C-alpha positions in Angstrom: -19.3 -17.0 -2.4 -17.2 -14.4 -4.2 -15.8 -11.9 -1.7 -16.4 -8.3 -3.0 -13.0 -6.5 -3.1 -14.8 -3.2 -2.5 -15.1 -4.1 1.2 -11.4 -4.4 1.5 -9.0 -1.4 1.6 -7.2 -1.2 -1.7 -4.0 0.0 -0.2 -2.6 -3.4 0.5 -0.6 -3.0 -2.7 1.8 -0.2 -2.3 2.0 2.3 -5.3 5.6 2.7 -6.4 6.6 5.9 -8.3 9.9 5.3 -9.9 11.3 4.3 -13.3 13.3 1.2 -14.0 15.7 2.7 -16.5 15.3 5.8 -18.6 13.1 4.2 -21.3 12.0 1.1 -19.5 8.7 0.2 -18.0 7.2 2.0 -15.0 7.1 0.3 -11.6 3.4 0.8 -10.6 3.1 -1.1 -7.4 4.6 -3.7 -5.1 3.6 -6.5 -2.8 5.1 -9.5 -1.1 5.6 -13.2 -2.0 7.2 -16.3 -0.5 8.8 -19.5 -1.8 6.5 -22.5 -1.6 8.4 -25.1 -3.8 12.0 -25.8 -4.6 11.1 -25.7 -8.3 11.0 -21.9 -7.9 7.3 -21.3 -7.3 6.5 -18.1 -5.3 3.1 -17.4 -3.8 1.4 -14.0 -3.7 -2.0 -12.4 -4.1 -3.6 -12.2 -7.5 -4.3 -8.5 -7.0 -0.6 -7.9 -6.6 0.2 -9.1 -10.2 -3.1 -8.2 -11.9 -2.6 -5.8 -14.8 1.2 -6.0 -14.8 3.0 -6.2 -18.1 5.7 -8.1 -16.2 6.7 -8.8 -12.6 10.0 -8.8 -10.9 10.9 -10.7 -7.7 13.6 -9.0 -5.6 17.1 -10.3 -6.3 15.8 -12.7 -8.9 14.6 -10.5 -11.8 11.6 -11.2 -14.0 9.2 -14.0 -13.1 9.3 -16.7 -15.8 5.6 -17.7 -15.4 2.5 -16.4 -13.7 -0.7 -18.3 -12.8 -3.6 -16.6 -11.1 -6.9 -17.4 -9.4 -8.7 -14.0 -9.1 -11.7 -15.5 -7.4 -9.6 -16.6 -4.4 -7.0 -13.8 -4.8 -4.1 -16.2 -5.2 -1.2 -16.3 -7.7 2.1 -18.1 -8.2 5.2 -16.9 -10.0 8.0 -19.1 -11.1 11.7 -18.2 -10.6 14.3 -19.6 -13.0 16.6 -20.7 -10.2 16.5 -20.8 -6.4 19.7 -20.8 -4.2 20.1 -23.9 -2.0 20.1 -21.9 1.2 16.5 -20.6 0.6 13.9 -23.1 1.9 10.3 -23.2 0.9 7.8 -22.5 3.7 5.8 -25.5 4.9 2.1 -25.7 5.5 0.9 -27.0 8.9 -1.3 -30.1 9.3 -3.1 -28.7 12.3 -5.8 -26.1 11.7 -5.4 -22.5 13.0 -6.6 -21.9 16.5 -8.7 -18.9 17.7 -6.4 -16.6 19.6 -3.2 -18.2 18.3 -0.1 -16.1 18.0 0.9 -15.3 14.4 3.4 -13.2 12.5 3.0 -11.4 9.2 6.2 -10.8 7.1 6.4 -8.5 4.1 7.6 -5.3 2.5 5.1 -2.6 3.5 5.8 0.9 2.0 9.0 -0.3 0.4 11.4 2.0 -1.7 10.1 5.1 0.1 10.4 4.6 3.8 12.4 1.4 4.0 13.1 -1.5 1.6 13.9 -4.0 4.4 11.6 -6.9 5.3 9.4 -6.3 8.3 7.6 -8.5 10.8 4.6 -7.8 12.9 3.1 -9.9 15.6 -0.5 -10.5 16.4 -3.3 -13.0 17.0 -6.0 -14.8 15.1 -9.2 -12.9 16.1 -11.6 -15.1 14.2 -11.5 -18.3 12.1 -14.1 -16.8 9.7 -13.7 -13.7 7.5 -16.0 -10.9 6.6 -19.7 -11.8 5.9 -19.0 -15.4 7.2 -16.5 -16.1 4.4 -14.8 -19.3 5.6 -11.8 -18.8 3.2 -10.4 -16.1 5.5 -8.9 -15.6 8.9 -9.4 -12.3 10.7 -6.1 -11.2 12.3 -4.8 -8.4 14.4 -1.4 -8.2 12.7 -1.5 -4.9 10.8 -1.6 -5.1 7.0 0.1 -2.1 5.5 0.4 -1.1 1.8 2.9 -3.6 0.3 2.1 -6.5 2.7 -0.3 -8.2 0.3 0.8 -11.7 -0.6 3.1 -12.1 2.4 3.0 -15.2 4.7 1.2 -15.4 7.9 3.1 -18.0 10.0 2.7 -19.5 13.5 5.4 -19.4 16.2 7.3 -22.3 14.7 7.4 -20.7 11.2 4.7 -22.9 9.6 2.4 -21.2 7.0 -1.2 -20.5 8.2 -2.3 -18.0 5.6 -1.6 -15.4 3.0 -1.9 -11.7 4.1 -4.5 -10.2 1.9 -6.2 -7.0 3.0 -7.7 -4.8 5.7 -11.3 -3.8 6.2 -12.2 -0.7 4.1 -13.1 2.2 6.4 -15.7 3.6 4.1 -17.5 0.2 3.9 -17.4 -0.1 7.7 -18.8 3.4 8.2 -21.7 2.7 5.7 -22.6 -0.6 7.4 -21.9 0.1 11.1 -21.5 3.9 11.5 -18.0 3.6 13.0 -14.4 3.0 12.0 -13.1 -0.4 13.2 -9.6 -0.7 14.6 -7.1 -3.1 13.2 -9.3 -5.5 11.3 -7.2 -7.4 8.8 -7.6 -10.6 6.8 -5.5 -13.5 5.5 -6.5 -16.3 3.1 -6.3 -19.7 4.8 -3.6 -22.0 3.8 -6.0 -24.8 3.0 -7.3 -22.6 0.1 -3.7 -22.2 -1.1 -3.3 -26.0 -0.8 -6.3 -26.6 -3.2 -4.9 -23.9 -5.6 -1.5 -25.6 -5.7 -2.9 -29.1 -6.1 -5.0 -27.9 -9.1 -1.8 -26.7 -10.8 0.3 -29.8 -9.8 2.7 -27.6 -7.8 4.6 -29.4 -5.1 4.4 -28.2 -1.5 5.3 -29.6 2.0 2.8 -30.1 4.8 3.9 -31.3 8.2 3.0 -31.4 11.9 4.1 -28.3 13.8 7.2 -28.3 15.8 6.7 -28.6 19.6 9.0 -25.7 20.4 8.0 -22.1 19.7 10.5 -19.5 18.5 11.1 -16.0 19.8 10.1 -13.2 17.4 13.7 -12.5 16.5 14.4 -16.2 15.7 11.1 -16.5 13.9 12.0 -13.6 11.6 15.5 -15.0 11.0 14.0 -18.4 10.0 11.3 -17.2 7.7 12.6 -13.9 6.1 15.0 -15.6 3.6 12.0 -17.2 1.9 10.0 -13.9 1.6 10.5 -11.6 -1.3 9.3 -8.2 -2.6 7.2 -8.4 -5.7 7.2 -5.4 -8.1 4.7 -4.8 -10.8 5.8 -3.0 -14.0 3.7 -1.4 -16.7 4.8 -0.4 -20.2 2.5 2.6 -20.1 4.1 5.6 -18.3 1.5 7.4 -16.1 0.5 10.9 -17.0 0.8 13.5 -14.3 -2.6 14.2 -12.7 -2.7 17.7 -11.3 -3.8 18.0 -7.7 -7.5 18.3 -7.4 -9.2 21.5 -6.1 -10.5 22.8 -2.7 -12.8 25.1 -0.9 -13.3 28.9 -1.1 -10.4 31.1 0.2 -10.4 31.8 3.9 -11.0 35.2 5.4 -7.4 35.2 6.6 -4.7 34.2 4.1 -3.3 30.8 4.9 0.4 30.4 5.7 2.3 27.2 5.1 3.2 25.6 8.4 6.8 24.6 8.6 7.1 23.1 12.0 10.1 21.2 13.4 8.6 18.3 15.3 10.1 17.4 18.7 7.5 15.0 20.0 8.5 11.7 18.3 5.5 9.8 19.6 3.9 8.0 16.6 0.4 9.4 17.3 1.7 12.9 17.4 3.8 12.4 14.2 0.9 10.7 12.4 -1.5 13.5 13.3 0.9 16.2 12.2 1.5 14.5 8.8 -2.2 14.1 8.2 -3.1 17.7 9.1 -0.2 19.0 6.9 -1.4 17.1 3.8 -5.0 18.2 4.5 -3.8 21.8 4.6 -2.0 21.4 1.2 -5.1 20.1 -0.4 -7.4 22.7 1.1 -5.1 25.6 0.1 -5.7 25.1 -3.6 -8.9 27.2 -4.0 -7.0 30.5 -4.3 -4.2 30.3 -6.9 -1.9 32.9 -5.2 -2.3 31.3 -1.8 -1.9 27.8 -3.2 1.4 28.7 -5.0 2.7 30.3 -1.9 1.9 27.2 0.1 3.4 24.9 -2.5 6.6 27.1 -2.7 7.3 26.4 1.0 5.9 22.9 1.1 7.9 21.1 -1.7 11.4 19.9 -1.5 14.0 20.8 -4.2 13.4 17.5 -6.0 10.1 15.7 -5.8 8.9 12.3 -7.1 6.0 13.9 -8.8 3.5 11.4 -10.2 6.2 9.0 -11.1 8.8 11.5 -12.4 11.7 13.1 -10.6 10.8 16.8 -10.8 12.4 20.0 -9.7 10.8 22.4 -7.3 10.3 25.0 -10.1 8.7 22.4 -12.4 6.2 21.4 -9.7 5.2 25.0 -9.2 4.9 25.6 -12.9 2.7 22.5 -13.3 0.4 23.6 -10.5 0.1 27.1 -11.9 -0.9 25.8 -15.3 -3.6 23.7 -13.5 -4.8 26.7 -11.5 -5.0 28.9 -14.6 -6.9 26.2 -16.5 -9.4 25.8 -13.7 -9.7 29.1 -11.8 -12.7 27.9 -9.7 -11.9 24.9 -7.5 -13.3 23.3 -4.3 -12.4 20.1 -2.5 -13.2 18.2 0.6 -11.0 15.5 2.1 -12.8 12.4 3.2 -11.3 12.2 6.7 -12.2 8.6 7.2 -10.1 7.6 4.2 -6.9 9.2 5.5 -4.1 6.7 6.5 -0.6 7.6 7.8 2.4 5.4 8.1 5.6 6.9 9.5 9.1 5.5 9.7 12.7 6.9 9.9 11.5 10.5 9.9 9.3 10.1 6.8 5.6 9.8 6.6 3.4 8.4 3.8 -0.2 9.9 3.8 -2.9 8.4 1.6 -6.6 9.1 1.2 -9.4 10.4 -1.0 -11.2 13.7 -1.5 -14.2 15.0 -3.4 -13.5 17.8 -6.0 -15.2 20.3 -8.3 -13.6 22.5 -10.9 -14.9 25.1 -13.2 -13.7 27.4 -16.0 -16.3 30.1 -16.8 -14.1 31.4 -19.7 -14.1 28.0 -21.4 -17.7 27.2 -20.2 -16.5 23.9 -18.7 -16.8 22.2 -15.3 -16.1 18.8 -13.8 -16.5 16.9 -10.5 -15.6 13.6 -8.9 -13.3 12.0 -6.4 -9.6 11.6 -6.3 -7.1 9.5 -4.4 -4.0 11.2 -3.1 -0.6 10.0 -2.0 2.1 12.1 -0.3 5.4 11.3 1.3 6.7 13.9 3.8 10.3 14.3 5.1 9.6 15.2 8.7 13.2 16.0 9.6 13.3 19.7 10.5 10.8 21.7 8.4 8.3 19.4 6.8 8.9 18.9 3.0 6.9 17.0 0.4 9.3 14.6 -1.3 6.7 12.5 -3.3 3.2 13.1 -4.6 0.8 11.0 -6.6 -2.9 10.2 -7.0 -5.6 9.7 -9.6 -8.7 11.7 -10.3 -12.0 10.0 -11.0 -15.1 11.7 -12.5 
């Protein structure tokens, strides 16, 4: 059975918005990979490297070779050399057990919040994936954007799976009427084993050690073998202006500029989400929208992949408002996701939009993805914005 990717959240690959040199290719996304063979083979997900003009592995440069299996969402990259102190991860002879403790390692939301490796602990919730797909494990370890392709290991550091995706909220709502909490999936290591064998790539498989490691010791043992994977495209993305929103309110909106004091994650996440929703919903009236944007954006913004000044951001938005004077939008609340760390919050989601220009006798409608990074220290400021409109 081919698992439909539409039922998985697409955010497992983290969109990167920075250039690698003035005239070089554009970094368009990142994921995670791990060493599986001393010959330099690194495992990741096929969707991490799909569509890349070339791929870089952190600290090692460009991958020399890429082989993919899109049907099983697996890929391997070959490094030219591997330091002797970096050991390949080993597969475990014993099958995963229901309820077993596991750890996911990777680079979620790298380059914007933190570029350090992260570890999250959890359990195996089911030995079968979505729609009874036996290739997958269901796990409680959170899978954030950028975790894709990272290793899922047991308490001894043996490989049990490859972190792949989380359940898509919109799919869950359509099928069950509710949003599930913390439903994530990893490809089983025996699927990887078949993939490696078919390509004559060496790997090691052993019985698990009797002793279990603490979370700290486990992270220390495994992290050296885990790398960030960055996808580069030779085509620089064109700036996509923020899509539209609803009719102007009876009372003019004012940009909130709160200083948060409650550092609880739920409070911070909620504040970031509401702030972004206000930004999107303020665009229906050009004057109000520009006033909101003037207060909301930092002096320099990573604006659709380009470092842009505050003045340039406002000028771009004004051109868009003038081109499309009638605009409405509606954020799909169930698509909004927030991840906060070190006083910065990344907010992603989707909204429906409609624009019209009576003077030009033109109109358009569709959906758009959005991506914001907010600096929450003191007054909230937008430091990064991206997204893509779809008709």
